[in-house]
All heavy atoms as a GROMACS GRO file, in nm:
protein
  644
    1MET      N    1   7.897   8.139  10.315
    1MET     CA    2   7.905   8.275  10.269
    1MET      C    3   7.998   8.286  10.148
    1MET      O    4   7.976   8.369  10.061
    1MET     CB    5   7.952   8.365  10.383
    1MET     CG    6   7.930   8.508  10.351
    1MET     SD    7   7.932   8.626  10.487
    1MET     CE    8   7.828   8.559  10.609
    2LEU      N    9   8.101   8.205  10.146
    2LEU     CA   10   8.194   8.204  10.033
    2LEU      C   11   8.121   8.170   9.903
    2LEU      O   12   8.144   8.233   9.799
    2LEU     CB   13   8.305   8.100  10.059
    2LEU     CG   14   8.404   8.077   9.946
    2LEU    CD1   15   8.486   8.203   9.922
    2LEU    CD2   16   8.494   7.962   9.982
    3PHE      N   17   8.029   8.076   9.909
    3PHE     CA   18   7.950   8.036   9.792
    3PHE      C   19   7.871   8.154   9.737
    3PHE      O   20   7.870   8.181   9.618
    3PHE     CB   21   7.857   7.921   9.831
    3PHE     CG   22   7.763   7.880   9.722
    3PHE    CD1   23   7.809   7.807   9.614
    3PHE    CD2   24   7.629   7.917   9.726
    3PHE    CE1   25   7.723   7.770   9.513
    3PHE    CE2   26   7.543   7.881   9.626
    3PHE     CZ   27   7.590   7.806   9.518
    4PHE      N   28   7.805   8.230   9.827
    4PHE     CA   29   7.726   8.345   9.784
    4PHE      C   30   7.814   8.454   9.723
    4PHE      O   31   7.774   8.520   9.628
    4PHE     CB   32   7.647   8.402   9.901
    4PHE     CG   33   7.535   8.312   9.947
    4PHE    CD1   34   7.532   8.267  10.077
    4PHE    CD2   35   7.436   8.272   9.860
    4PHE    CE1   36   7.430   8.183  10.119
    4PHE    CE2   37   7.334   8.189   9.901
    4PHE     CZ   38   7.331   8.144  10.031
    5ASN      N   39   7.934   8.473   9.778
    5ASN     CA   40   8.025   8.573   9.722
    5ASN      C   41   8.067   8.538   9.580
    5ASN      O   42   8.067   8.625   9.491
    5ASN     CB   43   8.150   8.588   9.809
    5ASN     CG   44   8.121   8.653   9.943
    5ASN    OD1   45   8.014   8.709   9.963
    5ASN    ND2   46   8.214   8.644  10.034
    6ILE      N   47   8.100   8.415   9.555
    6ILE     CA   48   8.143   8.373   9.422
    6ILE      C   49   8.028   8.383   9.323
    6ILE      O   50   8.043   8.436   9.212
    6ILE     CB   51   8.204   8.231   9.426
    6ILE    CG1   52   8.336   8.236   9.505
    6ILE    CG2   53   8.227   8.178   9.285
    6ILE    CD1   54   8.396   8.101   9.533
    7ILE      N   55   7.911   8.332   9.360
    7ILE     CA   56   7.794   8.341   9.272
    7ILE      C   57   7.758   8.486   9.245
    7ILE      O   58   7.725   8.524   9.132
    7ILE     CB   59   7.674   8.266   9.334
    7ILE    CG1   60   7.704   8.116   9.344
    7ILE    CG2   61   7.546   8.289   9.255
    7ILE    CD1   62   7.730   8.046   9.212
    8SER      N   63   7.769   8.571   9.347
    8SER     CA   64   7.738   8.712   9.330
    8SER      C   65   7.834   8.778   9.233
    8SER      O   66   7.792   8.858   9.148
    8SER     CB   67   7.742   8.784   9.465
    8SER     OG   68   7.639   8.738   9.547
    9TYR      N   69   7.962   8.747   9.245
    9TYR     CA   70   8.059   8.804   9.151
    9TYR      C   71   8.028   8.761   9.008
    9TYR      O   72   8.034   8.842   8.915
    9TYR     CB   73   8.202   8.764   9.186
    9TYR     CG   74   8.274   8.867   9.266
    9TYR    CD1   75   8.318   8.842   9.394
    9TYR    CD2   76   8.297   8.993   9.213
    9TYR    CE1   77   8.383   8.936   9.468
    9TYR    CE2   78   8.362   9.090   9.286
    9TYR     CZ   79   8.406   9.061   9.413
    9TYR     OH   80   8.470   9.157   9.486
   10ILE      N   81   7.994   8.635   8.989
   10ILE     CA   82   7.962   8.587   8.855
   10ILE      C   83   7.841   8.662   8.799
   10ILE      O   84   7.841   8.706   8.683
   10ILE     CB   85   7.939   8.434   8.856
   10ILE    CG1   86   8.071   8.362   8.884
   10ILE    CG2   87   7.878   8.388   8.723
   10ILE    CD1   88   8.057   8.216   8.914
   11LEU      N   89   7.737   8.677   8.879
   11LEU     CA   90   7.616   8.745   8.833
   11LEU      C   91   7.642   8.893   8.805
   11LEU      O   92   7.594   8.947   8.705
   11LEU     CB   93   7.504   8.731   8.937
   11LEU     CG   94   7.440   8.592   8.943
   11LEU    CD1   95   7.347   8.584   9.063
   11LEU    CD2   96   7.366   8.562   8.815
   12VAL      N   97   7.718   8.958   8.891
   12VAL     CA   98   7.748   9.100   8.870
   12VAL      C   99   7.835   9.117   8.744
   12VAL      O  100   7.815   9.212   8.668
   12VAL     CB  101   7.813   9.161   8.995
   12VAL    CG1  102   7.869   9.299   8.967
   12VAL    CG2  103   7.711   9.169   9.107
   13LEU      N  104   7.927   9.027   8.722
   13LEU     CA  105   8.008   9.034   8.599
   13LEU      C  106   7.921   9.012   8.475
   13LEU      O  107   7.940   9.079   8.373
   13LEU     CB  108   8.122   8.932   8.604
   13LEU     CG  109   8.235   8.967   8.700
   13LEU    CD1  110   8.336   8.853   8.705
   13LEU    CD2  111   8.304   9.095   8.660
   14LEU      N  112   7.826   8.922   8.483
   14LEU     CA  113   7.731   8.902   8.373
   14LEU      C  114   7.655   9.030   8.345
   14LEU      O  115   7.638   9.071   8.231
   14LEU     CB  116   7.635   8.787   8.405
   14LEU     CG  117   7.518   8.769   8.309
   14LEU    CD1  118   7.569   8.722   8.173
   14LEU    CD2  119   7.418   8.670   8.365
   15GLY      N  120   7.608   9.095   8.451
   15GLY     CA  121   7.536   9.221   8.435
   15GLY      C  122   7.624   9.330   8.376
   15GLY      O  123   7.581   9.407   8.290
   16ALA      N  124   7.751   9.336   8.419
   16ALA     CA  125   7.842   9.437   8.367
   16ALA      C  126   7.871   9.414   8.218
   16ALA      O  127   7.872   9.509   8.139
   16ALA     CB  128   7.971   9.436   8.446
   17VAL      N  129   7.891   9.289   8.181
   17VAL     CA  130   7.915   9.257   8.040
   17VAL      C  131   7.791   9.290   7.957
   17VAL      O  132   7.801   9.347   7.847
   17VAL     CB  133   7.956   9.109   8.022
   17VAL    CG1  134   7.954   9.067   7.877
   17VAL    CG2  135   8.094   9.086   8.082
   18ASN      N  136   7.674   9.258   8.009
   18ASN     CA  137   7.551   9.288   7.938
   18ASN      C  138   7.537   9.439   7.916
   18ASN      O  139   7.502   9.483   7.807
   18ASN     CB  140   7.430   9.234   8.015
   18ASN     CG  141   7.303   9.244   7.935
   18ASN    OD1  142   7.298   9.207   7.819
   18ASN    ND2  143   7.199   9.296   7.998
   19TRP      N  144   7.564   9.519   8.021
   19TRP     CA  145   7.556   9.665   8.006
   19TRP      C  146   7.660   9.718   7.908
   19TRP      O  147   7.633   9.809   7.829
   19TRP     CB  148   7.576   9.734   8.141
   19TRP     CG  149   7.448   9.750   8.214
   19TRP    CD1  150   7.408   9.678   8.323
   19TRP    CD2  151   7.342   9.842   8.185
   19TRP    NE1  152   7.283   9.721   8.363
   19TRP    CE2  153   7.241   9.822   8.280
   19TRP    CE3  154   7.324   9.939   8.088
   19TRP    CZ2  155   7.124   9.894   8.280
   19TRP    CZ3  156   7.207  10.011   8.088
   19TRP    CH2  157   7.109   9.989   8.184
   20GLY      N  158   7.780   9.661   7.912
   20GLY     CA  159   7.885   9.704   7.818
   20GLY      C  160   7.849   9.676   7.674
   20GLY      O  161   7.862   9.762   7.587
   21VAL      N  162   7.800   9.554   7.649
   21VAL     CA  163   7.761   9.518   7.513
   21VAL      C  164   7.641   9.601   7.470
   21VAL      O  165   7.634   9.646   7.355
   21VAL     CB  166   7.729   9.366   7.504
   21VAL    CG1  167   7.666   9.329   7.372
   21VAL    CG2  168   7.856   9.286   7.525
   22TYR      N  169   7.550   9.627   7.561
   22TYR     CA  170   7.434   9.709   7.528
   22TYR      C  171   7.476   9.853   7.496
   22TYR      O  172   7.424   9.915   7.403
   22TYR     CB  173   7.333   9.708   7.644
   22TYR     CG  174   7.204   9.779   7.612
   22TYR    CD1  175   7.111   9.721   7.527
   22TYR    CD2  176   7.177   9.904   7.666
   22TYR    CE1  177   6.993   9.788   7.497
   22TYR    CE2  178   7.059   9.970   7.637
   22TYR     CZ  179   6.967   9.911   7.551
   22TYR     OH  180   6.851   9.976   7.521
   23GLY      N  181   7.568   9.906   7.573
   23GLY     CA  182   7.614  10.043   7.549
   23GLY      C  183   7.693  10.058   7.421
   23GLY      O  184   7.680  10.159   7.351
   24ILE      N  185   7.776   9.960   7.390
   24ILE     CA  186   7.861   9.969   7.271
   24ILE      C  187   7.787   9.930   7.143
   24ILE      O  188   7.794   9.999   7.041
   24ILE     CB  189   7.987   9.881   7.288
   24ILE    CG1  190   8.072   9.936   7.403
   24ILE    CG2  191   8.069   9.875   7.160
   24ILE    CD1  192   8.183   9.843   7.446
   25PHE      N  193   7.715   9.818   7.148
   25PHE     CA  194   7.655   9.762   7.027
   25PHE      C  195   7.502   9.769   7.024
   25PHE      O  196   7.440   9.719   6.930
   25PHE     CB  197   7.697   9.616   7.009
   25PHE     CG  198   7.845   9.597   7.002
   25PHE    CD1  199   7.914   9.536   7.106
   25PHE    CD2  200   7.917   9.642   6.892
   25PHE    CE1  201   8.051   9.518   7.100
   25PHE    CE2  202   8.054   9.624   6.885
   25PHE     CZ  203   8.121   9.562   6.990
   26ASP      N  204   7.439   9.823   7.128
   26ASP     CA  205   7.294   9.829   7.140
   26ASP      C  206   7.232   9.689   7.126
   26ASP      O  207   7.135   9.667   7.055
   26ASP     CB  208   7.234   9.924   7.035
   26ASP     CG  209   7.091   9.962   7.066
   26ASP    OD1  210   7.054   9.960   7.185
   26ASP    OD2  211   7.014   9.990   6.973
   27PHE      N  212   7.296   9.592   7.196
   27PHE     CA  213   7.252   9.453   7.192
   27PHE      C  214   7.241   9.403   7.335
   27PHE      O  215   7.338   9.403   7.411
   27PHE     CB  216   7.353   9.367   7.114
   27PHE     CG  217   7.314   9.223   7.106
   27PHE    CD1  218   7.211   9.180   7.024
   27PHE    CD2  219   7.381   9.127   7.182
   27PHE    CE1  220   7.176   9.047   7.017
   27PHE    CE2  221   7.347   8.994   7.175
   27PHE     CZ  222   7.244   8.953   7.092
   28ASN      N  223   7.122   9.358   7.374
   28ASN     CA  224   7.096   9.311   7.510
   28ASN      C  225   7.110   9.158   7.512
   28ASN      O  226   7.025   9.087   7.459
   28ASN     CB  227   6.955   9.354   7.552
   28ASN     CG  228   6.923   9.319   7.695
   28ASN    OD1  229   6.995   9.241   7.758
   28ASN    ND2  230   6.816   9.375   7.745
   29ILE      N  231   7.216   9.109   7.574
   29ILE     CA  232   7.242   8.964   7.576
   29ILE      C  233   7.132   8.890   7.651
   29ILE      O  234   7.081   8.788   7.603
   29ILE     CB  235   7.378   8.935   7.641
   29ILE    CG1  236   7.491   8.996   7.556
   29ILE    CG2  237   7.401   8.785   7.656
   29ILE    CD1  238   7.626   8.990   7.623
   30VAL      N  239   7.093   8.938   7.768
   30VAL     CA  240   6.991   8.869   7.848
   30VAL      C  241   6.858   8.871   7.774
   30VAL      O  242   6.788   8.770   7.767
   30VAL     CB  243   6.978   8.933   7.988
   30VAL    CG1  244   6.864   8.871   8.067
   30VAL    CG2  245   7.109   8.921   8.065
   31GLY      N  246   6.823   8.984   7.715
   31GLY     CA  247   6.700   8.992   7.636
   31GLY      C  248   6.703   8.900   7.517
   31GLY      O  249   6.602   8.838   7.480
   32TRP      N  250   6.819   8.885   7.456
   32TRP     CA  251   6.834   8.795   7.341
   32TRP      C  252   6.818   8.648   7.383
   32TRP      O  253   6.752   8.571   7.312
   32TRP     CB  254   6.971   8.817   7.277
   32TRP     CG  255   7.000   8.725   7.164
   32TRP    CD1  256   6.948   8.726   7.038
   32TRP    CD2  257   7.092   8.614   7.169
   32TRP    NE1  258   7.002   8.624   6.965
   32TRP    CE2  259   7.090   8.553   7.043
   32TRP    CE3  260   7.175   8.562   7.268
   32TRP    CZ2  261   7.169   8.443   7.014
   32TRP    CZ3  262   7.252   8.453   7.238
   32TRP    CH2  263   7.248   8.395   7.112
   33ILE      N  264   6.875   8.612   7.496
   33ILE     CA  265   6.865   8.474   7.544
   33ILE      C  266   6.719   8.439   7.570
   33ILE      O  267   6.674   8.328   7.537
   33ILE     CB  268   6.950   8.454   7.672
   33ILE    CG1  269   7.098   8.460   7.636
   33ILE    CG2  270   6.917   8.322   7.741
   33ILE    CD1  271   7.191   8.462   7.756
   34PHE      N  272   6.643   8.532   7.629
   34PHE     CA  273   6.504   8.503   7.664
   34PHE      C  274   6.405   8.557   7.560
   34PHE      O  275   6.286   8.569   7.586
   34PHE     CB  276   6.472   8.561   7.802
   34PHE     CG  277   6.543   8.488   7.912
   34PHE    CD1  278   6.657   8.540   7.969
   34PHE    CD2  279   6.495   8.366   7.957
   34PHE    CE1  280   6.724   8.472   8.070
   34PHE    CE2  281   6.560   8.298   8.058
   34PHE     CZ  282   6.675   8.351   8.114
   35ARG      N  283   6.453   8.592   7.442
   35ARG     CA  284   6.372   8.634   7.325
   35ARG      C  285   6.319   8.776   7.332
   35ARG      O  286   6.284   8.833   7.232
   35ARG     CB  287   6.256   8.539   7.299
   35ARG     CG  288   6.294   8.395   7.284
   35ARG     CD  289   6.349   8.368   7.151
   35ARG     NE  290   6.377   8.225   7.142
   35ARG     CZ  291   6.451   8.172   7.051
   35ARG    NH1  292   6.500   8.246   6.957
   35ARG    NH2  293   6.473   8.044   7.051
   36GLU      N  294   6.309   8.834   7.452
   36GLU     CA  295   6.268   8.974   7.465
   36GLU      C  296   6.311   9.024   7.602
   36GLU      O  297   6.317   8.948   7.698
   36GLU     CB  298   6.117   8.993   7.446
   36GLU     CG  299   6.031   8.919   7.545
   36GLU     CD  300   5.884   8.939   7.515
   36GLU    OE1  301   5.836   8.879   7.417
   36GLU    OE2  302   5.821   9.014   7.590
   37PRO      N  303   6.343   9.152   7.614
   37PRO     CA  304   6.399   9.202   7.740
   37PRO      C  305   6.302   9.206   7.858
   37PRO      O  306   6.344   9.211   7.973
   37PRO     CB  307   6.446   9.345   7.706
   37PRO     CG  308   6.382   9.380   7.578
   37PRO     CD  309   6.345   9.252   7.509
   38ARG      N  310   6.172   9.203   7.835
   38ARG     CA  311   6.075   9.208   7.945
   38ARG      C  312   6.006   9.074   7.967
   38ARG      O  313   5.898   9.068   8.023
   38ARG     CB  314   5.970   9.316   7.918
   38ARG     CG  315   6.026   9.457   7.916
   38ARG     CD  316   6.090   9.497   8.044
   38ARG     NE  317   5.996   9.494   8.155
   38ARG     CZ  318   6.029   9.510   8.280
   38ARG    NH1  319   6.152   9.533   8.313
   38ARG    NH2  320   5.938   9.505   8.374
   39SER      N  321   6.068   8.965   7.925
   39SER     CA  322   6.010   8.833   7.950
   39SER      C  323   6.032   8.796   8.097
   39SER      O  324   6.114   8.856   8.167
   39SER     CB  325   6.072   8.727   7.860
   39SER     OG  326   6.207   8.707   7.894
   40VAL      N  327   5.960   8.698   8.144
   40VAL     CA  328   5.970   8.656   8.285
   40VAL      C  329   6.112   8.610   8.317
   40VAL      O  330   6.167   8.646   8.420
   40VAL     CB  331   5.867   8.543   8.315
   40VAL    CG1  332   5.887   8.490   8.456
   40VAL    CG2  333   5.726   8.594   8.297
   41GLY      N  334   6.173   8.532   8.227
   41GLY     CA  335   6.308   8.483   8.251
   41GLY      C  336   6.409   8.596   8.260
   41GLY      O  337   6.497   8.596   8.348
   42ALA      N  338   6.398   8.694   8.171
   42ALA     CA  339   6.491   8.808   8.173
   42ALA      C  340   6.473   8.889   8.299
   42ALA      O  341   6.572   8.933   8.361
   42ALA     CB  342   6.468   8.894   8.049
   43ILE      N  343   6.351   8.910   8.343
   43ILE     CA  344   6.326   8.986   8.465
   43ILE      C  345   6.384   8.913   8.586
   43ILE      O  346   6.444   8.976   8.673
   43ILE     CB  347   6.174   9.013   8.483
   43ILE    CG1  348   6.126   9.109   8.375
   43ILE    CG2  349   6.143   9.067   8.622
   43ILE    CD1  350   5.977   9.126   8.368
   44ILE      N  351   6.372   8.781   8.589
   44ILE     CA  352   6.430   8.703   8.699
   44ILE      C  353   6.582   8.720   8.701
   44ILE      O  354   6.642   8.740   8.806
   44ILE     CB  355   6.388   8.555   8.689
   44ILE    CG1  356   6.240   8.539   8.719
   44ILE    CG2  357   6.473   8.467   8.780
   44ILE    CD1  358   6.184   8.403   8.690
   45VAL      N  359   6.645   8.714   8.584
   45VAL     CA  360   6.791   8.732   8.576
   45VAL      C  361   6.829   8.872   8.624
   45VAL      O  362   6.924   8.889   8.701
   45VAL     CB  363   6.843   8.705   8.433
   45VAL    CG1  364   6.988   8.746   8.420
   45VAL    CG2  365   6.828   8.557   8.400
   46TYR      N  366   6.755   8.975   8.581
   46TYR     CA  367   6.785   9.111   8.624
   46TYR      C  368   6.772   9.126   8.774
   46TYR      O  369   6.854   9.192   8.838
   46TYR     CB  370   6.694   9.211   8.554
   46TYR     CG  371   6.711   9.220   8.404
   46TYR    CD1  372   6.602   9.234   8.321
   46TYR    CD2  373   6.836   9.214   8.346
   46TYR    CE1  374   6.616   9.242   8.184
   46TYR    CE2  375   6.853   9.222   8.209
   46TYR     CZ  376   6.743   9.236   8.128
   46TYR     OH  377   6.757   9.244   7.993
   47VAL      N  378   6.669   9.065   8.832
   47VAL     CA  379   6.650   9.072   8.977
   47VAL      C  380   6.762   8.999   9.050
   47VAL      O  381   6.815   9.048   9.151
   47VAL     CB  382   6.512   9.016   9.018
   47VAL    CG1  383   6.500   8.996   9.167
   47VAL    CG2  384   6.400   9.107   8.966
   48LEU      N  385   6.803   8.882   9.000
   48LEU     CA  386   6.914   8.808   9.061
   48LEU      C  387   7.044   8.888   9.055
   48LEU      O  388   7.122   8.892   9.152
   48LEU     CB  389   6.932   8.672   8.994
   48LEU     CG  390   6.826   8.569   9.023
   48LEU    CD1  391   6.850   8.444   8.939
   48LEU    CD2  392   6.823   8.535   9.172
   49ILE      N  393   7.069   8.957   8.943
   49ILE     CA  394   7.189   9.040   8.932
   49ILE      C  395   7.183   9.156   9.031
   49ILE      O  396   7.283   9.188   9.096
   49ILE     CB  397   7.206   9.090   8.786
   49ILE    CG1  398   7.244   8.972   8.695
   49ILE    CG2  399   7.309   9.201   8.777
   49ILE    CD1  400   7.243   9.004   8.548
   50THR      N  401   7.067   9.216   9.047
   50THR     CA  402   7.050   9.326   9.143
   50THR      C  403   7.073   9.276   9.286
   50THR      O  404   7.144   9.342   9.365
   50THR     CB  405   6.911   9.388   9.131
   50THR    OG1  406   6.891   9.432   8.997
   50THR    CG2  407   6.891   9.501   9.228
   51LEU      N  408   7.015   9.161   9.321
   51LEU     CA  409   7.035   9.106   9.454
   51LEU      C  410   7.181   9.070   9.479
   51LEU      O  411   7.233   9.088   9.591
   51LEU     CB  412   6.946   8.983   9.476
   51LEU     CG  413   6.796   9.011   9.481
   51LEU    CD1  414   6.718   8.879   9.487
   51LEU    CD2  415   6.761   9.101   9.597
   52ALA      N  416   7.249   9.020   9.376
   52ALA     CA  417   7.392   8.988   9.389
   52ALA      C  418   7.473   9.114   9.415
   52ALA      O  419   7.565   9.114   9.499
   52ALA     CB  420   7.442   8.918   9.263
   53ALA      N  421   7.441   9.224   9.346
   53ALA     CA  422   7.512   9.349   9.368
   53ALA      C  423   7.488   9.400   9.510
   53ALA      O  424   7.582   9.447   9.576
   53ALA     CB  425   7.468   9.452   9.266
   54ILE      N  426   7.365   9.391   9.556
   54ILE     CA  427   7.334   9.434   9.694
   54ILE      C  428   7.410   9.348   9.793
   54ILE      O  429   7.465   9.397   9.891
   54ILE     CB  430   7.183   9.430   9.719
   54ILE    CG1  431   7.114   9.538   9.635
   54ILE    CG2  432   7.150   9.447   9.867
   54ILE    CD1  433   6.963   9.528   9.632
   55TRP      N  434   7.417   9.217   9.768
   55TRP     CA  435   7.491   9.127   9.856
   55TRP      C  436   7.639   9.166   9.863
   55TRP      O  437   7.699   9.167   9.970
   55TRP     CB  438   7.478   8.982   9.810
   55TRP     CG  439   7.567   8.891   9.887
   55TRP    CD1  440   7.683   8.834   9.846
   55TRP    CD2  441   7.549   8.849  10.023
   55TRP    NE1  442   7.738   8.759   9.946
   55TRP    CE2  443   7.656   8.766  10.056
   55TRP    CE3  444   7.451   8.873  10.118
   55TRP    CZ2  445   7.671   8.708  10.181
   55TRP    CZ3  446   7.466   8.815  10.242
   55TRP    CH2  447   7.574   8.734  10.274
   56LEU      N  448   7.699   9.200   9.747
   56LEU     CA  449   7.840   9.237   9.747
   56LEU      C  450   7.863   9.369   9.819
   56LEU      O  451   7.973   9.395   9.868
   56LEU     CB  452   7.893   9.246   9.604
   56LEU     CG  453   7.906   9.113   9.531
   56LEU    CD1  454   7.951   9.133   9.388
   56LEU    CD2  455   8.000   9.019   9.604
   57ILE      N  456   7.763   9.452   9.828
   57ILE     CA  457   7.774   9.577   9.902
   57ILE      C  458   7.764   9.553  10.053
   57ILE      O  459   7.843   9.606  10.131
   57ILE     CB  460   7.667   9.679   9.858
   57ILE    CG1  461   7.694   9.724   9.714
   57ILE    CG2  462   7.661   9.798   9.952
   57ILE    CD1  463   7.582   9.801   9.651
   58ILE      N  464   7.669   9.469  10.096
   58ILE     CA  465   7.647   9.452  10.240
   58ILE      C  466   7.730   9.339  10.302
   58ILE      O  467   7.746   9.337  10.424
   58ILE     CB  468   7.498   9.430  10.272
   58ILE    CG1  469   7.447   9.300  10.214
   58ILE    CG2  470   7.415   9.547  10.229
   58ILE    CD1  471   7.310   9.260  10.261
   59SER      N  472   7.782   9.248  10.223
   59SER     CA  473   7.858   9.136  10.277
   59SER      C  474   7.978   9.179  10.362
   59SER      O  475   7.997   9.126  10.471
   59SER     CB  476   7.902   9.043  10.165
   59SER     OG  477   7.982   8.939  10.214
   60PRO      N  478   8.060   9.273  10.315
   60PRO     CA  479   8.172   9.315  10.401
   60PRO      C  480   8.127   9.381  10.531
   60PRO      O  481   8.194   9.372  10.633
   60PRO     CB  482   8.248   9.416  10.315
   60PRO     CG  483   8.209   9.386  10.175
   60PRO     CD  484   8.069   9.335  10.183
   61ILE      N  485   8.012   9.445  10.528
   61ILE     CA  486   7.961   9.511  10.649
   61ILE      C  487   7.914   9.406  10.748
   61ILE      O  488   7.941   9.416  10.868
   61ILE     CB  489   7.845   9.605  10.612
   61ILE    CG1  490   7.897   9.718  10.521
   61ILE    CG2  491   7.779   9.661  10.737
   61ILE    CD1  492   7.789   9.799  10.456
   62ILE      N  493   7.848   9.302  10.698
   62ILE     CA  494   7.797   9.196  10.786
   62ILE      C  495   7.911   9.119  10.851
   62ILE      O  496   7.908   9.091  10.970
   62ILE     CB  497   7.708   9.098  10.706
   62ILE    CG1  498   7.579   9.168  10.662
   62ILE    CG2  499   7.675   8.974  10.787
   62ILE    CD1  500   7.497   9.086  10.566
   63THR      N  501   8.012   9.085  10.772
   63THR     CA  502   8.123   9.003  10.824
   63THR      C  503   8.222   9.083  10.907
   63THR      O  504   8.293   9.026  10.988
   63THR     CB  505   8.197   8.933  10.709
   63THR    OG1  506   8.249   9.031  10.620
   63THR    CG2  507   8.107   8.838  10.636
   64GLY      N  508   8.229   9.214  10.883
   64GLY     CA  509   8.321   9.295  10.960
   64GLY      C  510   8.460   9.304  10.901
   64GLY      O  511   8.546   9.373  10.951
   65TYR      N  512   8.485   9.232  10.795
   65TYR     CA  513   8.613   9.240  10.725
   65TYR      C  514   8.588   9.214  10.579
   65TYR      O  515   8.509   9.130  10.543
   65TYR     CB  516   8.715   9.138  10.780
   65TYR     CG  517   8.663   8.998  10.789
   65TYR    CD1  518   8.665   8.912  10.680
   65TYR    CD2  519   8.612   8.952  10.909
   65TYR    CE1  520   8.616   8.784  10.689
   65TYR    CE2  521   8.563   8.822  10.920
   65TYR     CZ  522   8.565   8.739  10.809
   65TYR     OH  523   8.516   8.613  10.817
   66GLY      N  524   8.652   9.282  10.493
   66GLY     CA  525   8.636   9.276  10.347
   66GLY      C  526   8.568   9.154  10.290
   66GLY      O  527   8.527   9.064  10.360
   67LEU      N  528   8.553   9.156  10.163
   67LEU     CA  529   8.488   9.049  10.090
   67LEU      C  530   8.581   8.931  10.074
   67LEU      O  531   8.696   8.948  10.036
   67LEU     CB  532   8.445   9.101   9.953
   67LEU     CG  533   8.350   9.016   9.874
   67LEU    CD1  534   8.220   8.999   9.952
   67LEU    CD2  535   8.320   9.083   9.742
   68ARG      N  536   8.535   8.811  10.104
   68ARG     CA  537   8.619   8.692  10.097
   68ARG      C  538   8.585   8.610   9.975
   68ARG      O  539   8.470   8.585   9.946
   68ARG     CB  540   8.598   8.606  10.221
   68ARG     CG  541   8.634   8.677  10.347
   68ARG     CD  542   8.608   8.592  10.464
   68ARG     NE  543   8.721   8.500  10.476
   68ARG     CZ  544   8.726   8.405  10.565
   68ARG    NH1  545   8.627   8.386  10.646
   68ARG    NH2  546   8.831   8.328  10.573
   69LEU      N  547   8.688   8.569   9.903
   69LEU     CA  548   8.670   8.483   9.787
   69LEU      C  549   8.737   8.346   9.808
   69LEU      O  550   8.729   8.260   9.722
   69LEU     CB  551   8.726   8.548   9.661
   69LEU     CG  552   8.652   8.674   9.617
   69LEU    CD1  553   8.719   8.734   9.497
   69LEU    CD2  554   8.508   8.644   9.589
   70ARG      N  555   8.803   8.330   9.919
   70ARG     CA  556   8.866   8.202   9.952
   70ARG      C  557   8.829   8.163  10.093
   70ARG      O  558   8.808   8.248  10.178
   70ARG     CB  559   9.018   8.212   9.944
   70ARG     CG  560   9.071   8.213   9.806
   70ARG     CD  561   9.219   8.198   9.811
   70ARG     NE  562   9.277   8.309   9.737
   70ARG     CZ  563   9.401   8.344   9.741
   70ARG    NH1  564   9.486   8.280   9.819
   70ARG    NH2  565   9.446   8.442   9.670
   71ALA      N  566   8.824   8.035  10.115
   71ALA     CA  567   8.798   7.988  10.251
   71ALA      C  568   8.919   8.018  10.339
   71ALA      O  569   9.032   8.009  10.295
   71ALA     CB  570   8.770   7.839  10.250
   72LYS      N  571   8.891   8.056  10.461
   72LYS     CA  572   8.999   8.087  10.555
   72LYS      C  573   9.061   7.957  10.603
   72LYS      O  574   8.993   7.866  10.648
   72LYS     CB  575   8.942   8.165  10.674
   72LYS     CG  576   9.046   8.210  10.771
   72LYS     CD  577   8.982   8.292  10.882
   72LYS     CE  578   9.085   8.335  10.981
   72LYS     NZ  579   9.027   8.412  11.090
   73LYS      N  580   9.194   7.949  10.588
   73LYS     CA  581   9.263   7.830  10.633
   73LYS      C  582   9.301   7.847  10.780
   73LYS      O  583   9.365   7.944  10.820
   73LYS     CB  584   9.390   7.807  10.551
   73LYS     CG  585   9.360   7.771  10.407
   73LYS     CD  586   9.486   7.742  10.334
   73LYS     CE  587   9.455   7.708  10.189
   73LYS     NZ  588   9.575   7.679  10.113
   74GLU      N  589   9.258   7.755  10.857
   74GLU     CA  590   9.285   7.757  11.000
   74GLU      C  591   9.423   7.694  11.022
   74GLU      O  592   9.449   7.581  10.982
   74GLU     CB  593   9.180   7.678  11.077
   74GLU     CG  594   9.040   7.732  11.064
   74GLU     CD  595   9.019   7.855  11.150
   74GLU    OE1  596   9.089   7.868  11.253
   74GLU    OE2  597   8.933   7.936  11.113
   75ILE      N  598   9.508   7.767  11.086
   75ILE     CA  599   9.641   7.714  11.121
   75ILE      C  600   9.641   7.686  11.270
   75ILE      O  601   9.628   7.777  11.352
   75ILE     CB  602   9.753   7.812  11.085
   75ILE    CG1  603   9.751   7.841  10.935
   75ILE    CG2  604   9.887   7.759  11.129
   75ILE    CD1  605   9.849   7.947  10.892
   76LYS      N  606   9.652   7.562  11.301
   76LYS     CA  607   9.650   7.524  11.442
   76LYS      C  608   9.794   7.498  11.487
   76LYS      O  609   9.865   7.419  11.426
   76LYS     CB  610   9.565   7.399  11.463
   76LYS     CG  611   9.421   7.420  11.429
   76LYS     CD  612   9.343   7.296  11.456
   76LYS     CE  613   9.196   7.320  11.419
   76LYS     NZ  614   9.114   7.204  11.441
   77GLU      N  615   9.832   7.567  11.590
   77GLU     CA  616   9.966   7.550  11.644
   77GLU      C  617   9.962   7.437  11.747
   77GLU      O  618   9.872   7.430  11.829
   77GLU     CB  619  10.015   7.679  11.706
   77GLU     CG  620  10.030   7.791  11.606
   77GLU     CD  621  10.083   7.916  11.674
   77GLU    OE1  622  10.122   7.909  11.790
   77GLU    OE2  623  10.079   8.020  11.606
   78LYS      N  624  10.062   7.355  11.739
   78LYS     CA  625  10.071   7.246  11.836
   78LYS      C  626  10.134   7.299  11.964
   78LYS      O  627  10.231   7.372  11.962
   78LYS     CB  628  10.156   7.132  11.780
   78LYS     CG  629  10.092   7.066  11.660
   78LYS     CD  630  10.179   6.953  11.613
   78LYS     CE  631  10.114   6.884  11.492
   78LYS     NZ  632  10.195   6.775  11.442
   79ALA      N  633  10.077   7.258  12.072
   79ALA     CA  634  10.133   7.297  12.201
   79ALA      C  635  10.259   7.219  12.225
   79ALA      O  636  10.265   7.098  12.208
   79ALA     CB  637  10.033   7.269  12.313
   80VAL      N  638  10.364   7.290  12.261
   80VAL     CA  639  10.493   7.225  12.283
   80VAL      C  640  10.512   7.198  12.430
   80VAL      O  641  10.477   7.264  12.517
   80VAL     CB  642  10.609   7.313  12.231
   80VAL    CG1  643  10.741   7.247  12.259
   80VAL    CG2  644  10.590   7.337  12.084
   0.00000   0.00000   0.00000
């Protein structure tokens, strides 16, 4: 689950930067990479970003405690 959280954050940040650049400069980074905004590759990236955002919304609900970005370290106490 940690892997999905990190990948999701990266994808959502990519989407946020794309929207910011599009809003400020009217330049679509994803569309530029794939030569046009409605190409198959661009649509796949947009869908992946959307799924990542949905994952970040439901992940804390599924786990029952906030979003985790680090592996939980197990501290084992020695029996004395």
